[in-house]
Phi, psi and omega in degrees: 000134182290131180291136181291136179294142180229152174291171180298146198272006175263140186235086180292159180284350182302133175239138183234130175260131179240118181261111182116122183250034174284196182296325180291305181299320182291319179295318178296318178300317178297315182300314183286317181294326177294334177278354181093004177284139180283121186242134171241116182245133186245130181220130180291327183283180182277347178207169185275156175066077167245197172105203185304149183295127174253122180221351191222135183290327183064046178280069181133348175064027187288350175292337191249101180291335190276349183270162185286160174299326180297319177295321179297317179295319178298318179294324177296312179299314182295322181294318179299313179298319181295320180296328179290333180271324185242066189292339185263014185252355187268145169257113188274101173198153183277179177235138177252133179247121183237140179248110178295156181297330182284350182281146182286339184281164177240130183299330179300335181294339180283337191296315178302321178294316180300319179294322178294318179294319178299317179295319179294319178298318178299319178299317179297319180290323176298322180289325182204109181303338179293346178284353181278083183242355178235043181086178180286141180305323181297339181252026183298324178210162177215143181260142178232129177258169188302318181296327176297315183289324177298322177292318180294328183295343181271353182272160177291157182277116179287139178283332180223102184294136178236358178219166177301320180299323177300319181294330183278347183298311178297328176295311182297325184277343186247343178272149168280098190296339179284351181278352194241155169273156184235151011273160161277150183243130168256127185226150182282064173256113184271167173272164179224131184266115178295329182285324177283333170296315179298317180297316180301313181297313181296315182294314184292315181294329177288338178274339185275121183291343181268007178241144172233123182259120178253092176272166185050041183232119182254121177285125183253342179195147170229146178213150184250135177277167180298330179278007175082356173286169186237147169251132177250124174257130181215156178251128179253127180286119182266109183289341181285319183250009177053044183216169176259127180251130182274134179231161175231144181213136180256139177224160181278335185215143184240131177241123179266106181235045189272011177061232184291346178260016181304323181296335178297314179288323174306315180297317178300321183275001180060045179238105181287147179203140176266128181202163173249153171227133180229129175274131183218158179216150171236156192241135183268123181229157172236134185245094185296335181269008181298134176235136178080178179260119185268145164282173165286145179230129178249121175255108186296150179190168183278123184302136174082359178253168176300342178261024182300158182310139174245139184228124181248110185247118185275148171226172177296166172064028176078013178270142178222143174260134183244136165244142170221111189280059174236164180288348179267354185234267184283321180269163183223144173297134185063016180276351179248119182228161181229161179289168180236176177291344182263341183209140177280355183258110173299142186256109173282151179292160184300330182297323178287321178298321178297320177299315183294318185275323190240348181101185188255154168288135185300324180296322179290323175303311181296317183296310184287324177295320178297321176297320179296319178297317180296319179298317180292324183290348171298327184257326179240086188306325181290348182287352180296343178276357179293158184233163172300128184250357181160184179284158182294155165268127191206169177164180179249139185243132177266147176227119180293145180082213184228018180254104184292344180276354181298134180234331182255102178210154182224296188208152172225156183240139182216152178059217184238126178057044182216128177229150175232131176277145184220040183289145174255322177245143186302329182294347178274356185296319180294322176301319177298317180298316180295323178296323179291320176301316179297321180293320177299321177293316181299322181280359179075018182269345184204141178232129176285135171294155181305320181294328181279327183297331183264006184285150172285169178302315182299319181291343181280352183231058185296321182286314180301316183282350179280348181294143180273154177300322180297314182294321180295313181294319181298317180287327177297318177297319177299317179295320178299318178296315181296326181269004175065046173241158177299141179301331183303329182291342180261344184286156181280132174246111188213127176225151173283119180271162183305131181273000000 
């Protein structure tokens, strides 16, 4: 009988409070609880990991032409590490990047970055073969020219793709090939399931004896004692008396992982910070006429214009998630706000807060999803037959500083025994967690045993990695049902890619 996985066996007296149970707060809670640190995590919702739509691993950041090569390399490293910790959360399929003729960019400009990323990936695999989690480095990307796609368009549609060319057949057969600049790029950028991430976090933290998860708990105040420990005041929704009951809890260290509401806790803690917050949405569609297994496809475009980037993200059962980087689809007028000299919390208008707290008006769901379908059908004409497949995936995203193009960020430290997470992409959550462990060591609050200090990333998460793919998917489907989304968004999409 297989021995049950256990967290590390030392139990320091250190206690850490984490406010916010999104992907950042949950990953940090897992990292610390696996080390035996006592963790208290607070989440307003009924389960962990909600918030902005997560659909893409960003193993190289190739969706974003405007970010630096350094950010792309950081995202590649972070994505590889994250996949090693959350192996059952990935949707294994490639991504195709296409540049329309009306776009100002040139696809050849991507090639030097892709070659740099490929070389860096090869270096990581040479250092540790366990880093090979997104295919072989030699197959990190492949270029396709118009004549290549015209030849592929004449081939039959494979039901189960086994090569890069197989993945390109539905693309070749459904795009108006004369609309694009060449080459098109196929790259080993995988999908990421927000529901299986949520399932992993909920299941693992409930198994860890050093973690306590406080769901339906709203933090109303924090204060610091002279000895630098913190008191957290929170209200717990009592289902028996239909009321909110106020509680107090003391911790040695406080982590602010509140996502777009991070500034609220910053203000309570008297820690000023400059940041942006942007409300965004992606749209759930079902395409009954879909044929074959699709890769994700990115159609580049200028952000915030009618020609903004379009993103087609596949799921099982003919479901696709759509982004359209225009103000009528994914972006919103007045949806981008910034902090002030008086408050670290950017103020979104009440209409966005109502969406986050109470949901969407059905008419707006239909209107914006229909616009997303129309935007996609500019590039994939047959997509005009797609239908509304469910309510949008949505939320507000914080970006530290004032550069809305920033993608690789993790954590910052302020005051005494206080950290704030500032991830923009989910793959940065583990980096934030590791930085906090180092800070706890630096402050003398925690010491790694020699056996733990030499452990690999995988060895640092024995309980998290012990979860089975079946259990993760089953609980993910349950969460999708509870959150009123199609089960398809929680199911595993996995194919063997070309070696």
